[in-house]
Structure formats: structure tokens, C-alpha cells
N, CA, C and O atoms as CSV, one atom per row, in Angstrom:
chain,resi,resn,atom,element,x,y,z
A,1,MET,N,N,119.222,35.852,-172.818
A,1,MET,CA,C,119.339,34.484,-173.232
A,1,MET,C,C,118.370,33.588,-172.475
A,1,MET,O,O,118.202,32.424,-172.839
A,2,GLY,N,N,117.742,34.092,-171.453
A,2,GLY,CA,C,116.875,33.234,-170.666
A,2,GLY,C,C,117.715,32.268,-169.873
A,2,GLY,O,O,118.797,32.627,-169.406
A,3,SER,N,N,117.244,31.055,-169.711
A,3,SER,CA,C,118.050,30.075,-169.001
A,3,SER,C,C,119.098,29.505,-169.945
A,3,SER,O,O,118.811,29.193,-171.101
A,4,ALA,N,N,120.303,29.377,-169.439
A,4,ALA,CA,C,121.400,28.885,-170.262
A,4,ALA,C,C,121.256,27.386,-170.478
A,4,ALA,O,O,120.831,26.653,-169.586
A,5,SER,N,N,121.620,26.943,-171.680
A,5,SER,CA,C,121.643,25.500,-171.908
A,5,SER,C,C,122.887,24.939,-171.254
A,5,SER,O,O,123.802,25.686,-170.908
A,6,SER,N,N,122.928,23.660,-171.086
A,6,SER,CA,C,124.044,23.066,-170.367
A,6,SER,C,C,125.052,22.386,-171.283
A,6,SER,O,O,125.952,21.697,-170.800
A,7,ASP,N,N,124.920,22.565,-172.595
A,7,ASP,CA,C,125.838,21.852,-173.487
A,7,ASP,C,C,127.120,22.627,-173.789
A,7,ASP,O,O,128.006,22.099,-174.461
A,8,GLY,N,N,127.240,23.877,-173.303
A,8,GLY,CA,C,128.455,24.646,-173.497
A,8,GLY,C,C,128.606,25.272,-174.865
A,8,GLY,O,O,129.667,25.812,-175.177
A,9,ASN,N,N,127.578,25.216,-175.687
A,9,ASN,CA,C,127.666,25.740,-177.043
A,9,ASN,C,C,126.843,27.007,-177.263
A,9,ASN,O,O,126.455,27.310,-178.392
A,10,GLU,N,N,126.577,27.748,-176.185
A,10,GLU,CA,C,125.729,28.929,-176.299
A,10,GLU,C,C,126.282,29.929,-177.308
A,10,GLU,O,O,125.548,30.416,-178.168
A,11,ALA,N,N,127.577,30.236,-177.205
A,11,ALA,CA,C,128.178,31.231,-178.102
A,11,ALA,C,C,128.091,30.776,-179.551
A,11,ALA,O,O,127.752,31.571,-180.427
A,12,LYS,N,N,128.393,29.511,-179.816
A,12,LYS,CA,C,128.332,28.993,-181.188
A,12,LYS,C,C,126.913,29.092,-181.744
A,12,LYS,O,O,126.720,29.421,-182.915
A,13,LYS,N,N,125.923,28.805,-180.901
A,13,LYS,CA,C,124.527,28.881,-181.341
A,13,LYS,C,C,124.143,30.308,-181.699
A,13,LYS,O,O,123.476,30.537,-182.708
A,14,ILE,N,N,124.557,31.269,-180.881
A,14,ILE,CA,C,124.217,32.672,-181.130
A,14,ILE,C,C,124.903,33.167,-182.396
A,14,ILE,O,O,124.283,33.852,-183.209
A,15,VAL,N,N,126.172,32.827,-182.569
A,15,VAL,CA,C,126.898,33.241,-183.773
A,15,VAL,C,C,126.263,32.597,-185.007
A,15,VAL,O,O,126.163,33.241,-186.051
A,16,ALA,N,N,125.841,31.358,-184.905
A,16,ALA,CA,C,125.186,30.682,-186.028
A,16,ALA,C,C,123.890,31.390,-186.426
A,16,ALA,O,O,123.553,31.454,-187.608
A,17,LEU,N,N,123.169,31.916,-185.444
A,17,LEU,CA,C,121.919,32.636,-185.742
A,17,LEU,C,C,122.161,33.908,-186.543
A,17,LEU,O,O,121.245,34.427,-187.181
A,18,THR,N,N,123.389,34.409,-186.513
A,18,THR,CA,C,123.739,35.628,-187.258
A,18,THR,C,C,124.582,35.290,-188.490
A,18,THR,O,O,125.331,36.135,-188.980
A,19,SER,N,N,124.463,34.071,-188.984
A,19,SER,CA,C,125.211,33.583,-190.155
A,19,SER,C,C,126.712,33.735,-189.975
A,19,SER,O,O,127.430,34.022,-190.932
A,20,GLY,N,N,127.187,33.545,-188.751
A,20,GLY,CA,C,128.609,33.580,-188.465
A,20,GLY,C,C,129.174,34.940,-188.147
A,20,GLY,O,O,130.352,35.043,-187.805
A,21,ARG,N,N,128.384,35.986,-188.245
A,21,ARG,CA,C,128.884,37.346,-188.040
A,21,ARG,C,C,129.029,37.703,-186.570
A,21,ARG,O,O,130.026,38.312,-186.183
A,22,GLY,N,N,128.072,37.345,-185.756
A,22,GLY,CA,C,128.031,37.778,-184.357
A,22,GLY,C,C,127.050,38.921,-184.196
A,22,GLY,O,O,126.469,39.394,-185.173
A,23,VAL,N,N,126.869,39.361,-182.975
A,23,VAL,CA,C,125.882,40.406,-182.684
A,23,VAL,C,C,126.533,41.787,-182.676
A,23,VAL,O,O,127.727,41.918,-182.410
A,24,ASP,N,N,125.751,42.794,-182.966
A,24,ASP,CA,C,126.257,44.171,-182.964
A,24,ASP,C,C,126.481,44.692,-181.550
A,24,ASP,O,O,127.403,45.471,-181.311
A,25,VAL,N,N,125.641,44.265,-180.617
A,25,VAL,CA,C,125.747,44.705,-179.229
A,25,VAL,C,C,125.549,43.498,-178.322
A,25,VAL,O,O,124.599,42.734,-178.492
A,26,ALA,N,N,126.446,43.333,-177.363
A,26,ALA,CA,C,126.306,42.273,-176.360
A,26,ALA,C,C,126.333,42.933,-174.984
A,26,ALA,O,O,127.211,43.745,-174.690
A,27,ILE,N,N,125.370,42.577,-174.152
A,27,ILE,CA,C,125.288,43.120,-172.801
A,27,ILE,C,C,125.423,41.970,-171.809
A,27,ILE,O,O,124.633,41.026,-171.829
A,28,GLU,N,N,126.420,42.055,-170.950
A,28,GLU,CA,C,126.621,41.037,-169.919
A,28,GLU,C,C,126.058,41.602,-168.617
A,28,GLU,O,O,126.576,42.578,-168.074
A,29,ALA,N,N,124.999,40.980,-168.131
A,29,ALA,CA,C,124.340,41.489,-166.934
A,29,ALA,C,C,124.221,40.444,-165.832
A,29,ALA,O,O,123.607,40.712,-164.799
A,30,VAL,N,N,124.790,39.269,-166.025
A,30,VAL,CA,C,124.665,38.195,-165.051
A,30,VAL,C,C,125.754,38.278,-163.993
A,30,VAL,O,O,125.490,38.120,-162.801
A,31,GLY,N,N,126.983,38.526,-164.439
A,31,GLY,CA,C,128.082,38.675,-163.492
A,31,GLY,C,C,128.844,37.408,-163.185
A,31,GLY,O,O,129.406,37.275,-162.098
A,32,THR,N,N,128.876,36.469,-164.121
A,32,THR,CA,C,129.670,35.255,-163.911
A,32,THR,C,C,130.776,35.189,-164.959
A,32,THR,O,O,130.622,35.735,-166.051
A,33,PRO,N,N,131.885,34.529,-164.642
A,33,PRO,CA,C,132.949,34.396,-165.638
A,33,PRO,C,C,132.467,33.729,-166.934
A,33,PRO,O,O,132.904,34.111,-168.019
A,34,ALA,N,N,131.583,32.749,-166.833
A,34,ALA,CA,C,131.090,32.053,-168.031
A,34,ALA,C,C,130.317,32.992,-168.947
A,34,ALA,O,O,130.526,32.978,-170.160
A,35,THR,N,N,129.428,33.808,-168.388
A,35,THR,CA,C,128.661,34.717,-169.238
A,35,THR,C,C,129.542,35.844,-169.778
A,35,THR,O,O,129.288,36.362,-170.865
A,36,PHE,N,N,130.567,36.221,-169.031
A,36,PHE,CA,C,131.510,37.236,-169.511
A,36,PHE,C,C,132.267,36.705,-170.726
A,36,PHE,O,O,132.492,37.443,-171.685
A,37,ASP,N,N,132.660,35.440,-170.692
A,37,ASP,CA,C,133.344,34.838,-171.839
A,37,ASP,C,C,132.415,34.727,-173.041
A,37,ASP,O,O,132.818,35.018,-174.167
A,38,ILE,N,N,131.175,34.307,-172.806
A,38,ILE,CA,C,130.209,34.177,-173.900
A,38,ILE,C,C,129.984,35.516,-174.575
A,38,ILE,O,O,129.944,35.590,-175.803
A,39,PHE,N,N,129.838,36.569,-173.797
A,39,PHE,CA,C,129.529,37.862,-174.407
A,39,PHE,C,C,130.686,38.378,-175.243
A,39,PHE,O,O,130.467,39.128,-176.194
A,40,GLN,N,N,131.910,37.996,-174.913
A,40,GLN,CA,C,133.050,38.376,-175.755
A,40,GLN,C,C,133.083,37.556,-177.046
A,40,GLN,O,O,133.494,38.060,-178.091
A,41,GLU,N,N,132.660,36.314,-176.978
A,41,GLU,CA,C,132.686,35.432,-178.143
A,41,GLU,C,C,131.620,35.779,-179.171
A,41,GLU,O,O,131.812,35.523,-180.360
A,42,ILE,N,N,130.508,36.353,-178.745
A,42,ILE,CA,C,129.379,36.557,-179.664
A,42,ILE,C,C,129.378,37.903,-180.360
A,42,ILE,O,O,128.604,38.103,-181.296
A,43,VAL,N,N,130.217,38.829,-179.934
A,43,VAL,CA,C,130.193,40.161,-180.524
A,43,VAL,C,C,130.853,40.139,-181.901
A,43,VAL,O,O,131.883,39.494,-182.097
A,44,ALA,N,N,130.251,40.846,-182.842
A,44,ALA,CA,C,130.755,40.935,-184.213
A,44,ALA,C,C,131.923,41.917,-184.285
A,44,ALA,O,O,132.091,42.745,-183.390
A,45,PRO,N,N,132.722,41.833,-185.333
A,45,PRO,CA,C,133.763,42.845,-185.537
A,45,PRO,C,C,133.137,44.240,-185.556
A,45,PRO,O,O,132.149,44.475,-186.252
A,46,GLY,N,N,133.707,45.141,-184.803
A,46,GLY,CA,C,133.166,46.494,-184.721
A,46,GLY,C,C,131.966,46.618,-183.801
A,46,GLY,O,O,131.383,47.696,-183.678
A,47,GLY,N,N,131.588,45.510,-183.148
A,47,GLY,CA,C,130.434,45.526,-182.259
A,47,GLY,C,C,130.757,46.177,-180.928
A,47,GLY,O,O,131.897,46.554,-180.658
A,48,HIS,N,N,129.741,46.300,-180.115
A,48,HIS,CA,C,129.875,46.972,-178.821
A,48,HIS,C,C,129.588,46.003,-177.684
A,48,HIS,O,O,128.691,45.165,-177.770
A,49,LEU,N,N,130.372,46.138,-176.613
A,49,LEU,CA,C,130.185,45.343,-175.407
A,49,LEU,C,C,129.783,46.262,-174.263
A,49,LEU,O,O,130.345,47.345,-174.101
A,50,ALA,N,N,128.816,45.831,-173.477
A,50,ALA,CA,C,128.427,46.572,-172.276
A,50,ALA,C,C,128.401,45.577,-171.121
A,50,ALA,O,O,127.679,44.581,-171.164
A,51,ASN,N,N,129.188,45.854,-170.100
A,51,ASN,CA,C,129.242,44.974,-168.940
A,51,ASN,C,C,128.597,45.671,-167.756
A,51,ASN,O,O,129.126,46.656,-167.240
A,52,VAL,N,N,127.454,45.156,-167.328
A,52,VAL,CA,C,126.775,45.716,-166.163
A,52,VAL,C,C,126.659,44.693,-165.041
A,52,VAL,O,O,126.162,45.001,-163.958
A,53,GLY,N,N,127.118,43.477,-165.308
A,53,GLY,CA,C,127.088,42.435,-164.289
A,53,GLY,C,C,128.088,42.750,-163.186
A,53,GLY,O,O,129.153,43.311,-163.448
A,54,VAL,N,N,127.749,42.394,-161.961
A,54,VAL,CA,C,128.647,42.586,-160.819
A,54,VAL,C,C,129.354,41.252,-160.588
A,54,VAL,O,O,128.734,40.252,-160.225
A,55,HIS,N,N,130.657,41.265,-160.805
A,55,HIS,CA,C,131.434,40.031,-160.762
A,55,HIS,C,C,132.019,39.796,-159.374
A,55,HIS,O,O,132.666,40.673,-158.802
A,56,GLY,N,N,131.783,38.615,-158.849
A,56,GLY,CA,C,132.349,38.230,-157.565
A,56,GLY,C,C,133.625,37.428,-157.730
A,56,GLY,O,O,134.236,36.997,-156.752
A,57,ALA,N,N,134.021,37.232,-158.989
A,57,ALA,CA,C,135.245,36.491,-159.295
A,57,ALA,C,C,135.956,37.218,-160.429
A,57,ALA,O,O,135.347,37.989,-161.171
A,58,THR,N,N,137.238,36.962,-160.548
A,58,THR,CA,C,138.024,37.591,-161.602
A,58,THR,C,C,137.546,37.148,-162.977
A,58,THR,O,O,137.306,35.962,-163.206
A,59,VAL,N,N,137.407,38.101,-163.890
A,59,VAL,CA,C,137.097,37.808,-165.290
A,59,VAL,C,C,138.191,38.427,-166.147
A,59,VAL,O,O,138.835,39.395,-165.741
A,60,ILE,N,N,138.397,37.870,-167.324
A,60,ILE,CA,C,139.459,38.347,-168.197
A,60,ILE,C,C,138.857,38.940,-169.460
A,60,ILE,O,O,138.080,38.284,-170.153
A,61,LEU,N,N,139.216,40.176,-169.757
A,61,LEU,CA,C,138.828,40.815,-171.003
A,61,LEU,C,C,139.895,40.464,-172.032
A,61,LEU,O,O,141.047,40.879,-171.901
A,62,HIS,N,N,139.520,39.710,-173.043
A,62,HIS,CA,C,140.450,39.261,-174.083
A,62,HIS,C,C,140.554,40.336,-175.158
A,62,HIS,O,O,140.090,40.159,-176.284
A,63,LEU,N,N,141.170,41.446,-174.790
A,63,LEU,CA,C,141.233,42.618,-175.660
A,63,LEU,C,C,141.937,42.324,-176.977
A,63,LEU,O,O,141.485,42.787,-178.024
A,64,ALA,N,N,143.019,41.576,-176.956
A,64,ALA,CA,C,143.741,41.274,-178.199
A,64,ALA,C,C,142.856,40.505,-179.173
A,64,ALA,O,O,142.881,40.770,-180.375
A,65,GLU,N,N,142.078,39.560,-178.667
A,65,GLU,CA,C,141.182,38.790,-179.531
A,65,GLU,C,C,140.041,39.655,-180.055
A,65,GLU,O,O,139.660,39.539,-181.220
A,66,LEU,N,N,139.501,40.510,-179.213
A,66,LEU,CA,C,138.429,41.402,-179.643
A,66,LEU,C,C,138.939,42.395,-180.678
A,66,LEU,O,O,138.248,42.699,-181.650
A,67,TRP,N,N,140.142,42.894,-180.468
A,67,TRP,CA,C,140.728,43.888,-181.371
A,67,TRP,C,C,140.966,43.290,-182.755
A,67,TRP,O,O,140.801,43.972,-183.767
A,68,SER,N,N,141.353,42.020,-182.798
A,68,SER,CA,C,141.734,41.418,-184.078
A,68,SER,C,C,140.593,40.726,-184.809
A,68,SER,O,O,140.823,40.099,-185.843
A,69,LYS,N,N,139.371,40.823,-184.299
A,69,LYS,CA,C,138.235,40.205,-185.002
A,69,LYS,C,C,138.071,40.875,-186.356
A,69,LYS,O,O,138.090,42.101,-186.467
A,70,THR,N,N,137.909,40.046,-187.385
A,70,THR,CA,C,137.696,40.596,-188.725
A,70,THR,C,C,136.502,39.981,-189.375
A,70,THR,O,O,136.171,40.325,-190.510
């Protein structure tokens, strides 16, 4: 993503670029709670998530929301 914008709409912008579908693969490599949340929001139904970021704070995997994406 390069440098993140500061308006808080990164996930919405990425999903919009895919006509609302989301991405097939999202890789979180930064290691912050904010980027962990974004990467969960942008993945398409049936998509793949890869987390390689080293987190120094607790992050939450929203498995129920990911499971129910349609």
C-alpha cells in the first residue's frame, strides 16, 4: 500500500478498486493492529490471508466475520 493515507478509508478504497468484491490475497506485513484490521476488511469471500507482520500489541482475528463473507 505504500504510505497509508490518514483519512481512515483505506479498506473502502481498496474494495472499491475491485468493484466491491475485495482482493483474492491479502498479506499483512507491517505488524500493527490497524493494518491487521484493514487486511481482514479487504479480503474477498474465499480469499486468502497471510500474516507475516510481527505484532507488538494484541490483534483480533474476526473469524466469524471472515467466515460469513458472501
